[in-house]
C-alpha positions as semicolon CSV with decimal commas, in nm:
position;residue;x (nm);y (nm);z (nm)
1;X;-7,466;2,376;-0,504
2;X;-7,184;2,212;-0,701
3;X;-6,974;2,458;-0,900
4;X;-6,930;2,376;-1,269
5;X;-6,566;2,428;-1,376
6;X;-6,512;2,704;-1,628
7;X;-6,364;2,450;-1,870
8;X;-6,696;2,263;-1,878
9;X;-6,885;2,586;-1,939
10;X;-6,659;2,667;-2,233
11;X;-6,703;2,320;-2,377
12;X;-7,083;2,351;-2,355
13;X;-7,063;2,697;-2,509
14;X;-6,867;2,549;-2,801
15;X;-7,138;2,285;-2,854
16;X;-7,409;2,551;-2,858
17;X;-7,216;2,745;-3,122
18;X;-7,188;2,439;-3,345
19;X;-7,556;2,346;-3,297
20;X;-7,676;2,696;-3,366
21;X;-7,471;2,758;-3,677
22;X;-7,681;2,780;-3,994
23;X;-7,694;2,988;-4,305
24;X;-7,826;3,284;-4,109
25;X;-7,565;3,262;-3,830
26;X;-7,335;3,557;-3,785
27;X;-6,979;3,448;-3,876
28;X;-6,737;3,447;-3,583
29;X;-6,455;3,697;-3,627
30;X;-6,091;3,586;-3,623
31;X;-6,041;3,789;-3,306
32;X;-6,330;3,609;-3,135
33;X;-6,198;3,270;-3,245
34;X;-5,851;3,351;-3,108
35;X;-6,005;3,460;-2,779
36;X;-6,205;3,137;-2,751
37;X;-5,896;2,927;-2,825
38;X;-5,697;3,120;-2,567
39;X;-5,967;3,069;-2,305
40;X;-5,983;2,697;-2,372
41;X;-5,602;2,675;-2,354
42;X;-5,606;2,858;-2,023
43;X;-5,866;2,619;-1,890
44;X;-5,661;2,320;-2,005
45;X;-5,359;2,463;-1,828
46;X;-5,557;2,522;-1,508
47;X;-5,696;2,171;-1,522
48;X;-5,350;2,018;-1,571
49;X;-5,210;2,224;-1,281
50;X;-5,492;2,102;-1,057
51;X;-5,433;1,746;-1,175
52;X;-5,064;1,779;-1,079
53;X;-5,146;1,933;-0,741
54;X;-5,391;1,654;-0,658
55;X;-5,150;1,383;-0,773
56;X;-4,865;1,528;-0,571
57;X;-5,088;1,555;-0,263
58;X;-5,224;1,201;-0,294
59;X;-4,877;1,053;-0,333
60;X;-4,731;1,254;-0,044
61;X;-5,020;1,178;0,191
62;X;-5,012;0,807;0,108
63;X;-4,639;0,770;0,172
64;X;-4,638;0,989;0,482
65;X;-4,920;0,792;0,645
66;X;-4,841;0,436;0,536
67;X;-4,459;0,447;0,536
68;X;-4,375;0,716;0,790
69;X;-4,665;0,637;1,021
70;X;-4,770;1,000;1,051
71;X;-5,124;1,120;1,111
72;X;-5,334;1,248;0,823
73;X;-5,390;1,579;1,002
74;X;-5,019;1,640;1,058
75;X;-4,942;1,582;0,690
76;X;-5,225;1,812;0,583
77;X;-5,100;2,081;0,818
78;X;-4,731;2,054;0,732
79;X;-4,697;1,945;0,367
80;X;-5,039;1,998;0,212
81;X;-5,149;2,340;0,335
82;X;-5,168;2,469;-0,024
83;X;-5,457;2,721;-0,042
84;X;-5,545;2,583;-0,386
85;X;-5,642;2,257;-0,216
86;X;-5,835;2,414;0,071
87;X;-6,167;2,271;-0,053
88;X;-6,031;1,928;-0,146
89;X;-6,166;1,615;0,021
90;X;-5,922;1,353;0,148
91;X;-6,020;0,990;0,198
92;X;-5,805;0,705;0,331
93;X;-5,963;0,366;0,279
94;X;-5,763;0,049;0,332
95;X;-5,457;0,076;0,109
96;X;-5,591;0,369;-0,098
97;X;-5,569;0,746;-0,066
98;X;-5,808;0,953;-0,277
99;X;-5,823;1,329;-0,312
100;X;-6,103;1,509;-0,498
101;X;-6,158;1,868;-0,602
102;X;-6,363;2,041;-0,874
103;X;-6,461;1,715;-1,041
104;X;-6,104;1,583;-1,054
105;X;-5,955;1,312;-0,836
106;X;-5,619;1,150;-0,767
107;X;-5,549;0,803;-0,628
108;X;-5,240;0,655;-0,465
109;X;-5,205;0,292;-0,361
110;X;-4,989;0,149;-0,084
111;X;-4,831;-0,196;-0,115
112;X;-4,614;-0,375;0,144
113;X;-4,237;-0,337;0,102
114;X;-4,263;-0,101;-0,199
115;X;-4,463;0,188;-0,055
116;X;-4,702;0,410;-0,249
117;X;-4,762;0,449;-0,620
118;X;-4,959;0,727;-0,786
119;X;-5,227;0,568;-1,005
120;X;-5,245;0,716;-1,353
121;X;-5,362;0,450;-1,598
122;X;-5,406;0,121;-1,413
123;X;-5,699;0,001;-1,211
124;X;-5,608;-0,034;-0,840
125;X;-5,671;-0,409;-0,855
126;X;-5,433;-0,444;-1,151
127;X;-5,164;-0,261;-0,954
128;X;-5,225;-0,479;-0,649
129;X;-5,179;-0,789;-0,863
130;X;-4,853;-0,663;-1,012
131;X;-4,653;-0,791;-0,714
132;X;-4,708;-1,090;-0,487
133;X;-4,602;-0,984;-0,138
134;X;-4,521;-1,343;-0,049
135;X;-4,247;-1,339;-0,315
136;X;-4,081;-1,021;-0,188
137;X;-3,782;-1,031;0,044
138;X;-3,875;-0,875;0,380
139;X;-3,649;-0,629;0,562
140;X;-3,408;-0,763;0,819
141;X;-3,458;-0,686;1,185
142;X;-3,179;-0,507;1,365
143;X;-2,970;-0,721;1,596
144;X;-2,928;-0,600;1,949
145;X;-2,625;-0,376;1,963
146;X;-2,483;-0,032;1,899
147;X;-2,539;0,151;1,573
148;X;-2,450;0,093;1,291
149;X;-2,463;-0,287;1,330
150;X;-2,754;-0,262;1,570
151;X;-2,993;0,023;1,628
152;X;-2,902;0,128;1,980
153;X;-2,742;0,470;2,017
154;X;-2,560;0,583;2,329
155;X;-2,463;0,946;2,292
156;X;-2,128;1,039;2,448
157;X;-2,094;1,286;2,735
158;X;-1,748;1,389;2,622
159;X;-1,495;1,306;2,351
160;X;-1,121;1,354;2,357
161;X;-1,008;1,636;2,132
162;X;-1,363;1,731;2,033
163;X;-1,574;2,017;2,168
164;X;-1,893;1,817;2,212
165;X;-2,072;2,110;2,376
166;X;-2,016;2,321;2,065
167;X;-2,143;2,038;1,844
168;X;-2,462;1,999;2,048
169;X;-2,518;2,373;2,037
170;X;-2,474;2,369;1,659
171;X;-2,725;2,084;1,632
172;X;-2,978;2,281;1,838
173;X;-2,922;2,587;1,622
174;X;-3,002;2,385;1,309
175;X;-3,363;2,367;1,432
176;X;-3,392;2,748;1,454
177;X;-3,487;2,987;1,173
178;X;-3,192;3,156;1,005
179;X;-3,414;3,433;0,872
180;X;-3,721;3,582;1,046
181;X;-4,035;3,372;1,000
182;X;-3,848;3,126;0,779
183;X;-4,019;2,815;0,923
184;X;-3,702;2,614;0,877
185;X;-3,877;2,295;0,989
186;X;-3,572;2,081;1,059
187;X;-3,687;1,731;1,148
188;X;-3,365;1,538;1,210
189;X;-2,995;1,600;1,259
190;X;-2,726;1,335;1,305
191;X;-2,353;1,381;1,347
192;X;-2,144;1,067;1,290
193;X;-1,772;1,066;1,367
194;X;-1,546;0,765;1,318
195;X;-1,851;0,544;1,261
196;X;-2,033;0,651;1,577
197;X;-2,334;0,879;1,624
198;X;-2,205;1,151;1,855
199;X;-2,505;1,388;1,834
200;X;-2,867;1,332;1,736
201;X;-3,189;1,529;1,760
202;X;-3,543;1,509;1,619
203;X;-3,842;1,741;1,607
204;X;-4,172;1,596;1,728
205;X;-4,354;1,394;1,610
206;X;-4,049;1,260;1,423
207;X;-3,810;1,028;1,601
208;X;-3,536;0,776;1,526
209;X;-3,792;0,527;1,394
210;X;-3,967;0,761;1,146
211;X;-3,880;0,698;0,781
212;X;-3,833;1,027;0,597
213;X;-3,838;1,112;0,227
214;X;-3,492;1,171;0,083
215;X;-3,607;1,317;-0,250
216;X;-3,298;1,341;-0,473
217;X;-3,072;1,172;-0,219
218;X;-3,237;0,863;-0,374
219;X;-3,025;0,919;-0,687
220;X;-2,712;0,801;-0,507
221;X;-2,890;0,479;-0,408
222;X;-2,984;0,420;-0,772
223;X;-2,620;0,470;-0,868
224;X;-2,505;0,219;-0,606
225;X;-2,749;-0,041;-0,741
226;X;-2,616;0,032;-1,092
227;X;-2,263;-0,030;-0,964
228;X;-2,364;-0,364;-0,814
229;X;-2,529;-0,480;-1,137
230;X;-2,222;-0,371;-1,332
231;X;-2,007;-0,574;-1,094
232;X;-2,233;-0,874;-1,163
233;X;-2,180;-0,831;-1,537
234;X;-2,544;-0,735;-1,595
235;X;-2,462;-0,384;-1,718
236;X;-2,159;-0,233;-1,894
237;X;-2,118;0,123;-1,773
238;X;-1,904;0,223;-2,072
239;X;-2,139;0,070;-2,329
240;X;-2,425;0,250;-2,507
241;X;-2,727;0,267;-2,278
242;X;-2,971;-0,019;-2,359
243;X;-3,275;0,204;-2,403
244;X;-3,525;0,074;-2,662
245;X;-3,630;0,423;-2,775
246;X;-3,272;0,505;-2,882
247;X;-3,185;0,201;-3,093
248;X;-3,270;0,342;-3,437
249;X;-2,974;0,356;-3,674
250;X;-3,012;0,730;-3,723
251;X;-3,101;0,815;-3,364
252;X;-2,825;1,037;-3,216
253;X;-2,927;0,924;-2,868
254;X;-2,776;0,583;-2,944
255;X;-2,437;0,737;-2,853
256;X;-2,547;0,794;-2,492
257;X;-2,355;0,560;-2,262
258;X;-2,456;0,446;-1,914
259;X;-2,152;0,643;-1,797
260;X;-2,310;0,961;-1,938
261;X;-2,632;0,891;-1,751
262;X;-2,445;0,839;-1,425
263;X;-2,265;1,170;-1,472
264;X;-2,573;1,369;-1,578
265;X;-2,421;1,441;-1,918
266;X;-2,657;1,252;-2,151
267;X;-2,732;1,563;-2,354
268;X;-3,108;1,503;-2,328
269;X;-3,336;1,804;-2,298
270;X;-3,502;1,807;-1,956
271;X;-3,623;2,095;-1,737
272;X;-3,565;2,045;-1,364
273;X;-3,789;2,316;-1,218
274;X;-4,007;2,262;-0,910
275;X;-4,198;2,590;-0,912
276;X;-4,574;2,536;-0,886
277;X;-4,741;2,582;-1,223
278;X;-4,414;2,554;-1,417
279;X;-4,522;2,243;-1,610
280;X;-4,155;2,146;-1,611
281;X;-4,042;1,805;-1,730
282;X;-3,970;1,682;-1,378
283;X;-4,319;1,772;-1,255
284;X;-4,489;1,621;-1,560
285;X;-4,277;1,307;-1,520
286;X;-4,361;1,256;-1,153
287;X;-4,730;1,341;-1,158
288;X;-4,879;1,292;-1,506
289;X;-4,736;0,959;-1,623
290;X;-4,718;0,605;-1,491
291;X;-4,386;0,536;-1,667
292;X;-4,126;0,783;-1,542
293;X;-3,833;0,620;-1,721
294;X;-4,022;0,606;-2,049
295;X;-4,121;0,971;-2,019
296;X;-3,756;1,073;-1,976
297;X;-3,629;0,839;-2,249
298;X;-3,856;1,007;-2,505
299;X;-3,693;1,347;-2,458
300;X;-3,492;1,481;-2,755
301;X;-3,119;1,540;-2,759
302;X;-3,011;1,901;-2,705
303;X;-2,631;1,848;-2,677
304;X;-2,391;1,580;-2,797
305;X;-2,365;1,308;-2,531
306;X;-2,087;1,365;-2,280
307;X;-2,035;1,733;-2,360
308;X;-2,285;1,913;-2,138
309;X;-2,365;1,869;-1,768
310;X;-2,735;1,907;-1,684
311;X;-2,882;1,785;-1,357
312;X;-3,202;1,597;-1,443
313;X;-3,418;1,358;-1,244
314;X;-3,530;1,204;-1,571
315;X;-3,175;1,082;-1,631
316;X;-3,181;0,882;-1,308
317;X;-3,519;0,731;-1,390
318;X;-3,380;0,612;-1,723
319;X;-3,109;0,439;-1,521
320;X;-3,372;0,286;-1,294
321;X;-3,560;0,152;-1,595
322;X;-3,238;0,005;-1,739
323;X;-3,191;-0,178;-1,409
324;X;-3,546;-0,309;-1,418
325;X;-3,500;-0,432;-1,775
326;X;-3,221;-0,666;-1,664
327;X;-3,478;-0,887;-1,490
328;X;-3,743;-1,106;-1,649
329;X;-3,943;-1,109;-1,326
330;X;-4,043;-0,785;-1,154
331;X;-4,010;-0,954;-0,814
332;X;-3,640;-1,018;-0,879
333;X;-3,589;-0,651;-0,962
334;X;-3,759;-0,539;-0,642
335;X;-3,572;-0,797;-0,434
336;X;-3,231;-0,704;-0,571
337;X;-3,205;-0,382;-0,370
338;X;-3,320;-0,554;-0,052
339;X;-3,091;-0,856;-0,088
340;X;-2,782;-0,678;-0,213
341;X;-2,787;-0,342;-0,040
342;X;-3,051;-0,273;0,223
343;X;-3,041;-0,596;0,422
344;X;-2,660;-0,624;0,428
345;X;-2,645;-0,263;0,552
346;X;-2,920;-0,315;0,808
347;X;-3,136;-0,052;0,637
348;X;-3,458;-0,215;0,756
349;X;-3,668;0,096;0,698
350;X;-3,554;0,164;0,341
351;X;-3,832;0,172;0,082
352;X;-3,787;0,279;-0,282
353;X;-4,126;0,337;-0,440
354;X;-4,208;0,231;-0,798
355;X;-4,424;0,390;-1,063
356;X;-4,712;0,208;-1,231
357;X;-4,475;0,045;-1,480
358;X;-4,294;-0,120;-1,189
359;X;-3,978;0,093;-1,218
360;X;-3,841;0,247;-0,901
361;X;-3,871;0,625;-0,911
362;X;-3,497;0,622;-0,850
363;X;-3,467;0,997;-0,879
364;X;-3,684;1,089;-0,586
365;X;-3,888;0,837;-0,389
366;X;-3,691;0,661;-0,119
367;X;-3,799;0,669;0,245
368;X;-3,571;0,563;0,530
369;X;-3,502;0,662;0,888
370;X;-3,219;0,913;0,930
371;X;-3,009;0,640;1,091
372;X;-3,058;0,420;0,784
373;X;-2,977;0,708;0,550
374;X;-2,661;0,757;0,757
375;X;-2,571;0,390;0,711
376;X;-2,563;0,445;0,336
377;X;-2,338;0,749;0,382
378;X;-2,108;0,543;0,601
379;X;-2,083;0,280;0,326
380;X;-1,929;0,547;0,101
381;X;-1,689;0,663;0,373
382;X;-1,579;0,301;0,411
383;X;-1,502;0,269;0,038
384;X;-1,801;0,047;-0,027
385;X;-1,729;-0,211;0,243
386;X;-1,942;-0,314;0,540
387;X;-1,830;-0,531;0,829
388;X;-1,545;-0,667;0,620
389;X;-1,768;-0,745;0,321
390;X;-1,742;-0,553;-0,004
391;X;-2,088;-0,435;-0,113
392;X;-1,980;-0,195;-0,388
393;X;-1,716;-0,264;-0,655
394;X;-1,360;-0,186;-0,551
395;X;-1,323;0,111;-0,786
396;X;-1,676;0,245;-0,743
397;X;-1,635;0,509;-0,473
398;X;-1,332;0,664;-0,648
399;X;-1,528;0,665;-0,974
400;X;-1,837;0,816;-0,812
401;X;-1,637;1,092;-0,643
402;X;-1,443;1,190;-0,955
403;X;-1,586;1,503;-1,121
404;X;-1,780;1,437;-1,438
405;X;-1,590;1,537;-1,751
406;X;-1,874;1,768;-1,856
407;X;-1,911;1,929;-1,511
408;X;-1,670;2,219;-1,555
409;X;-1,739;2,341;-1,201
410;X;-1,612;2,011;-1,060
411;X;-1,931;1,984;-0,859
412;X;-2,075;1,647;-0,965
413;X;-1,962;1,288;-0,990
414;X;-2,172;0,977;-1,047
415;X;-2,513;1,072;-0,906
416;X;-2,353;1,257;-0,613
417;X;-2,255;1,620;-0,557
418;X;-1,892;1,725;-0,504
419;X;-1,702;2,024;-0,370
420;X;-1,390;1,984;-0,585
421;X;-1,439;2,299;-0,788
422;X;-1,285;2,374;-1,128
423;X;-0,921;2,297;-1,187
424;X;-0,831;2,665;-1,213
425;X;-0,894;2,774;-0,856
426;X;-0,941;2,661;-0,496
427;X;-1,180;2,943;-0,409
428;X;-1,403;2,877;-0,708
429;X;-1,545;2,557;-0,566
430;X;-1,913;2,559;-0,457
431;X;-1,840;2,582;-0,082
432;X;-1,492;2,735;-0,037
433;X;-1,518;2,726;0,345
434;X;-1,568;2,349;0,345
435;X;-1,309;2,086;0,246
436;X;-1,259;2,018;-0,122
437;X;-1,291;1,646;-0,049
438;X;-1,649;1,687;0,074
439;X;-1,915;1,494;-0,120
440;X;-2,284;1,519;-0,047
441;X;-2,628;1,382;-0,118
442;X;-2,884;1,657;-0,167
443;X;-3,262;1,647;-0,192
444;X;-3,553;1,884;-0,237
445;X;-3,670;2,081;0,069
446;X;-3,334;2,050;0,245
447;X;-3,241;1,681;0,267
448;X;-2,864;1,647;0,298
449;X;-2,595;1,396;0,388
450;X;-2,251;1,556;0,389
451;X;-1,950;1,322;0,373
452;X;-1,606;1,435;0,492
453;X;-1,358;1,154;0,418
454;X;-1,053;1,324;0,571
455;X;-1,235;1,389;0,899
456;X;-1,422;1,054;0,896
457;X;-1,735;1,261;0,950
458;X;-2,096;1,263;0,835
459;X;-2,337;1,553;0,887
460;X;-2,700;1,464;0,815
461;X;-2,994;1,700;0,814
462;X;-3,354;1,634;0,702
463;X;-3,659;1,856;0,708
464;X;-3,911;2,062;0,515
465;X;-3,738;2,391;0,437
466;X;-3,913;2,567;0,152
467;X;-3,758;2,912;0,173
468;X;-3,443;3,084;0,287
469;X;-3,095;2,940;0,347
470;X;-3,044;2,576;0,438
471;X;-2,902;2,517;0,786
472;X;-2,677;2,225;0,694
473;X;-2,391;2,439;0,564
474;X;-2,357;2,647;0,879
475;X;-2,399;2,330;1,084
476;X;-2,117;2,160;0,895
477;X;-1,879;2,453;0,947
478;X;-1,952;2,458;1,319
479;X;-1,904;2,083;1,357
480;X;-1,578;2,090;1,166
481;X;-1,453;2,376;1,387
482;X;-1,542;2,175;1,696
483;X;-1,345;1,877;1,567
484;X;-1,046;2,078;1,445
485;X;-1,016;2,266;1,773
């Protein structure tokens, strides 16, 4: 027998009260009315939480199957083992993923070259018609040759001046729990020194060809695309951000510059909390709206622009929408990243996924193989150049790695984390045992690319760590020791 949700029962109960009210009806007390309102509010909250859980699951399953090539059962076992969804039904049909539970459903649609989009307001056919695949630039194929130009990797047996045995042991240790029963779930580790992969390991069923979700590492890609458009004269980083919602003469948000957005110092109110049931801004943005940039742009100002550092995924999605608005044709917007960044770098697997409005969810939704993620890190280590060609503006990397004026801890630049620390003390930096020159990309559930310019070193770790310490920091210390010694 199908269970009727409590919310529906309350709604029916409310109708019976209205229908039965006459001159002889007993008046409802204020206390009873407050209780009824509270119950309805609780039901609304439960319904919204379930809506978010289903939307998150549909989006994750769609991307994991269609982009990463994983099996439905593996995704359900690893990512979607939430007891609240134990009775949900999952259906994959053609390019659609649908999840249903308690009378609610969530849909996600896969499209070639742009991945999966959670459907909120549009009909699936309308979303399919939004982009013509024939007008999208396809990924390049890797030429035959060694990484990073090609995709062949020959791991060394020994390296002069480097304890390769210690590095391989550290890599193996990164796949082991740090705390008892932690389920660290490391899926990939790469160590790149002087432009060469010197150690690499994957956990089955993941391998070198499996695109993985970078979560907030995507922010640095959005910043790089912003830099390229600025270099083309399409955007002025120091000018007020061209956001339609902020253009009123009396709107204090009109003082927000693109520079402030890049440095996470817009002053906009935005809660970046990923706890289940939190109803935080980031969760509402990702799973309850089809226009992520618009959702973030509507937030009120809580601090004067440029005076307060606050890490917010909504800020990056405003940037992504600004980028989209520079193009009259959505196909040109989608093709820009492929033509100007991914194909020149050989990032054949890279896919940034858009929302229903056609804007890349530039805060969170890029998939790429670990080797392709490492290519992007190498671009930063090479000051924005690749095979003798400048892909990023000449001053960009220095700008990106300079601490934001509002980040008193010296821990953030332009959409990338730093280890500089405040000006008043060496030991006050975020990771005092690691070099002050370290910069790093960081994503939810333990996605990290650590860049060490002085050592010409990249340490990459990806996985699904939901509790306990992250292994990348210990791994980095061990690798640095092996190189120093």
